[in-house]
N, C-alpha and C positions, 0 to 999 in steps of 0.2 A: 829855555835855551839865552844866551846870552847875545845879542846883538846890534852893533850901532842905529841909535835911535832906541829901543826897546827899555819903558820904566825899571829899571832896579835897584833894588840894595843889596849890597855883597859884601859878604864875610869874610874874609880870607885869614887859613889861620895855620897853625903848623903844631899839625899834630904832634911832633915828638919836646913836643914844650909844651902842652896844652898840662896846667894846671888850678887851682883854686887855694886860696887861701882862708884866714878864717871868718866865722860867720860873724860881722856886727850889727846894731841897730843902729842907724840914723832917722834923726830928727829934722832934717834939713831944707827938707819942701817947706814952700810957705804955710799950705794948708793940710789936712789932711794929716793921715796917720804917720808914722815911724813905720819905714824901710827896712827889712833884712836886706844887707846888702854883701858883699863878698868881694877880694880884688881877684884881677883873672891875670895870668898868663896864657899869653901863645896866641894871642889875637893880633896878626901882623897889618888889620890894614880894616876900616870899615866904610864903605864906597857906597853913597845916595846919589841916587841923580844921573851917579856921572865924576861927584864930587867926593874927594878924600877926608872924611870929618873925622876916623882916624887912624897915626899913623905909626905903627911900634909902638901902642898905647897908649900912647899922650891924642891931645883930641888938637885937632888944628883949628885954624880961623873960618873954615867954609862952613859955613849956612846953607841947608840940603833941606830938603822933604817937607814937611809938612806936619805947624805944632794943634791935635785937634781939642777943644777944651768941650765938657760935657756938661752943661747940667742940670743941676742935682734941684730934684723935687724939694 
């Protein structure tokens, strides 16, 4: 249920435009292994805690949510 005051992360999709690009290996993280990534199409917006963080596929300057760091032994 989406309601005023509730915490939510929302992704708005255009089902007619959903697609992915080719898969590629990225080594852009400061630590850790490389990751397989791909570009996407059809994501209209991503909203985190009421802030638009991705708008028409582009990141905005909005900072929302929490980053968790896990210690490794």
